[in-house]
N, C-alpha and C positions, 0 to 999 in steps of 0.2 A: 484458308481460313485459320487464326489461333486457334489451338484447342481451349487453353484456359488465360483467362485474364483475373489474375490476384488483383483485389481493390483494397488499398489499407486508406482508412480514412484516419487523419491524425489531427489531433488538438493538443499541442504543448506537452507531448509524451517523447521529447525526442529521443532518448536513450532505449526506449521499449520498441520505439519505432525502428532505430538501427540494429537492435538484436533480432525484431522479427524479421527483417529484411536478409541480415545475415542467414538464419536458419533456413529461410527460402531458398537462398542462392546455394547454399551447402549440400541442400537436401539432395542425394543421388538420385538417377533417375534411370534406371536399367531399361532394358528395349523389352524384356519380359514382360513390364507394366505397364506398356502403350497401349495406347486406344486400340483395340484389335488383336493386341499381341505382338504385333510389327514392329511399331517405333514408340520412343515414349511423346508423350503429349507436348505440343508446343507452348510456350508459357510466356506470358507478358506480364510485366508488374508495372500497376499504377498507384501513385501515392497523392493522394488527394489532402491537402493541406488546408485546414480551416483557419486560416489568418493566426497561426501560432506567432509567439513572441519569444521562444526559447531557442532560435537558431535550427530548428527542423529541417528546413527547407535547403538551409545553406549544406548541411552534414548531408541531407541526401543526395545533394548535387556532387559533393566531394566525394562522397564514399561509395556511390551506387549511382554510377551515372547512366547505366543501362535502364535503368527504372526511369517511367514518364513521371514527371513532377509536375502536379496542377495545383496552383496557390490560389485558393480563394480570395478576395479582399476582404471579406468580412466570416465570422463563424456563421455559416447557414445551418448547423444541425446536422443530427445523424442522416437523418431521410435525405436531405437536400443533398447535403456534401457524398453522399455515397451516390446519388442520381447521377453527379456531375461525371463522376467516374464510370458509369455505368454507361452513359452516353457517348462517352470517350471511347471504351473499350471494344476490343474487336473479337473477342472469343465466342467458341460455342457456348462455353459455357462462363459463367461469372462468379465467382467467389468471392464474397464480402469479409473479409479479415480483419479483425481489432489487432492496433499495433501491439497490445500487450497480450500478445501470445508468441508461442515458439512452435514451429511446426516441426514434427517430428519425420524422422526419414519416411519417403515413399507418400506422405500421406495426400499429395496432391496428385499422384499417380494413382494411387489409389481409388480417390473420389471421383476422377475423371471415367476410371475402368468400371466403377460401379455403377455410374449414371448412364454410361454407355449400353451397361448390359440389362437397362431395367428404363426403357423409353417412356414407361407410363410417369416416373420421377420428374416432377417439375423441379420439386427442390430437395436436397441432399443436405444433413447435419453431418458435421463428423464428432466423434467423440472428444470429450472435451476433459481433460485433467486439471485440479487445482495444482497451485505452487509446490504441495507436498506430495504432489502424485496422487492424491485421492480423488474419487471419482466427482465430476462436477454435475447437475442436474441441468443439462443441456436440450432436453428435450422433455414436453411436456403435454398434458393436456388443454384444451382449451379453457382459459378462465370463466368461473361461473360466479353469479350472485351470491350464492350459498357458500364458494368457495372464498369468496371475498371476506366473509365475517369469520373465517379462521385462519387468514393468513396475515401474520404479523400483527396480531392483535390480542387483548387479555383473555378474549374466548379460545384462542387456538394455543396461547400459554396455559390455560387451564386444562384444556383436551391435547397433549402436545401429539399424540399417537390417533388422531380424530382420522376418518376413512377421507373425509374431503382433500386434505392436504396430502396424504398419501397417493391419493389419486391423481391429484394435480401434479405431485412431482413424480410419479410413476417410480415409487419407492420399493414395490414388489416385484420389481424386474430388475436384473442384474445389469442389463446396459450392455451384455457380450454379445448380443446376435442381432442381424439386421431385422429390422421390423416396419411397420407403418406407424408413423406417430402424426398427432395433431399440428404439432409446432417445432421448429428447431431457433437455438440461439443464432441470433444477428451476428455473433463474436464472430462464427466459421460458418458461413453458410453458402452453399453450392445452388445457383439458379440457372437454370435452362433459359436459352435465350428465347427460344419461342414460347416458354411460359410468360416471361416479362413482356414480350409483346402482346400476348392475349391480355394478360391483366393490366398492364401498365407497370411503371417501377413502385419504389416504395412512396407511401402515402407522406406527402410534404407537411401536413398539416399535423403530424408526430414530430417535433422538435427531436424528442429523445426518447426512448422507451417505447415498448410495445408497436413499433414499426414492423418489427420481427414476427410477432402474433399477427399483425393484420394482413403480412403479404401472405404469409401461410393461410390464414384463414380464406382471402380470395382466391388463392390456389385451386384449395380444394374446393371450394365452390365452384369451379371450372373445372371440375374432373381431374385437374391434377392429384399425382400423390406426394405425399412429404415423407420421405425415407432417412433413416438413421443407420449410418455407417460406421459400425465398431471399429474397423482396422483400420481407418484414418484417424488419428491420435494427433491433438495438438493441446500444448499447455496454455491455460488462458489464467492470466494472475488476477482479472476482476476490477472494474472500477478504477483503472489507473488515471483516467481523465476525469470522471464525475466526481472522484474524492477529492480535485483540486476546489470545489466546492459543494460541499455536501447537503446542506441547507437548501440551496436552490436546486440540486438535484434530485433531491427527496420530492420537491413540492412539483417540480417537473415527471417524475413518474408517478404520481398520483392523478394529473391533468393527463397525462396520456391514456390512463388506465380508463377515467371517465369517457375520455374521446372514445376509445376503443368499446365500453359496454353501450355507449349513446349510438354510435355508428353501426353496430352490429345487431344488438339485442333490444333496441328501443320499441322495435315494431312487433315485438313479442312478449314483451312486459307490460305488466301493470303499471298504467301511469301513477297509481299511488305510490308504487314502489319507489321509484324514482326518487322523492325527497331523502328516502331512508339511504339511498345508496349514496347521494351526494354528500349527507350529513355523515355516513361512513367513511367516506373517501377524506372528507377534511378533517375530521377528528382524527383518524390513523394518520395522515400526513402530518398535523400538525404536533400528533403525539411522539412522531419519530422526530420531527426536527429538535423539539424539547429534549427526547432524550439523547440526540446527538449533542445538543450543547453542554448539556450535564455533564457528559462522557467526557467533552473536552475541557471543562472544567477541571472536572476530577483529577483528569491526565496531568494538566496544568500544574494543579495543585500537588500533585504524588511529584512531579518534577522538582518543584519548589521546596518542597520537602526533603527530597533527596539532598538537594543543594546545599539545604542549611545545613542536614545533619553531615554531609561531607565537611562543611565549612567548620564546623564545631569540633569534629573529629579533628582537622588538620590545626584546630587552635589549641587543643589539647596536647597533641604530640609537640608543638612549638612551647606551650607552657612546661612539659615534663622536662624538655631539654633544656629550656632556661633554669628550670631548678636544677637540674642536675649541675649546670655549669654553676651556678650561686654554691652550691654546697661544694663544690671545687675550690671555688675562690676562697670560701671560710677555711675550708681545710688548709690551704694554702697559706692563709695568714696566721692561723693557729698554730701549724708545725708544716714548714714545708717539706716536700718530699725529696727523698735522697736523690741528689744528681739533679735536680731541676732547678733554675734561676729564680731568684727570691721577686717578687713582684714589691713596688713602692711600698705596698701598705706593709706586707710582710715583712720587709726589710725594719719598718718603722717599728710594730711590733716586736719583733726580735732587741732591737737597739734597746726599747724601752724597759724591756723583761732582763735583758743582761744586765743595766745599769741597776735597777732594782736588785738583782742577787749580788752584785758588787758591795752596796749598800749593806746588806744585810749581814754580808760576812766580816765588814769592816767594823759593825756596830752592832752585834748581835744582841747587847742587853738593852737595845732600845725598842720596846715592845709596841707591834702594831705596824712600824715602818714598812715593812715586806707587804703588808695586805693595803696599805693604803697606795702606796706608791704602784702596786700590782693591778690595783681597781683603777689608778689612774692610767695606767698602759693599758687596761683592757677597754675604759671607754675610749682612749685616742684610737686605739684599731678598730673599735667598735664604730666610731665616726666613720673612719676609713671605709669599714666593710659596708655600712648602710648608703656611702656614696656609691660605692663600687655597685650594690645592688639596685641603685636606683638608674643605673646607666644601662644602654639599650641593650648591652650585652645580658642584661639579666631576663 
C-alpha cells in the first residue's frame, strides 16, 4: 500500500498549484526519514480540479504527468471536492494540502514518521508559516459562543488582548513543540485512513470553511487524538482562491460557523441563546462585507488619485519643456546664437532692424524715425513670434 496520498484541491489557482506541485516533487526524501527508518515513504499525488477555467488541468497534465488528475464538472466546494480525492486515494495516510502552499524539505517524510510513531493520532497538522516567514495560527482550540463575541467584532477591537481570543488562537504557546490540540487547519492536514473509515469523510454540508474544525471535533469524540507537528514546515499564502470573491466567501464562512455551532452545540445550549448567535453572525458577516466593499472603494479611489497626480506631473513636465522651447524661439528671433542658422522669423526681424539702422544713419536729423520703424519691426517680429508660440511646438 502507498504510504502517503497528497491531495490538492484546486479552483482557478493555476500558478499557485504548479508551485506547490514543484515543491512536493523537489523535496528530498532521505532513507533515514522513511517509515521505520528503513525506506522513505511512497508518495502519490492527486490533483482534484473543481471546474477551473484558468487552464489549471491542462498545465498539470503537461508539467506533472505523474500526478493523478481528477477534473470535476462543477465546483463541488472544499469538502465534497476533497472527498473525491479521498475516495480515489490509496495511501495509509491522506494529506489534504491547499494549492497556495510551498512544502519545505522533508515535511512529508516528517509527517509520516511522526504519525507512525503515534498510533493514537488520527489527525496531524503541520507547522504553517505566512509568506513573510512569520508563524501562522494553524492550530486552535474549539470555538465557543463566548469567543464568537470577541472574534472580529467591535468588542474584540475594544479589548484586543482578551483571554478568549488568546486562548482560541493559543497565543501563549510558541508552537515549537509537539502537542495535542483541538483542531488543525485543513490547509495542511494529515488524516489516518482508519480514522476516516471510522468517522467518515469531510461533511459536505460545509461548502467551505469549518470542515476542518468539524472533522477534528468528530475524530476527538471517537477517541482519536489531534496532534501538532512543528518539524513539518509548510508555507501557506492564505485565501488565494477565496480572494477571488471575498464577499461571497465572507457570507459562506459565517454560514459554516452557524452550521458547526448548530451541529455540535445545539443540544447543550439554551434555546433562547440561539437568536443572539444568529443575530451576531449575521451582523458580523454584514459588517465585514461592508468593510470589504469600503476598503475596495478606497483602494480604487487611491489608485485613481495616484493616476491623476501622475498625469498632472507629466503635463507639468511637458508644459515646462514647451515654455523652455518658446523662450528659446524668442531668444533666437531677438538675437540669434552665434553659429546657429536663423529661423524665418529671426531673419525677417534682422532685415527690418537693419533697414531701420541704415535709414537712421542716412537721415540723422529726422527725429523719431528709428523709434517708429523699430516699433514696426518689433510688431512684425512679434506677430511672427506669436504665430510660433501658437504652433504645436509650444
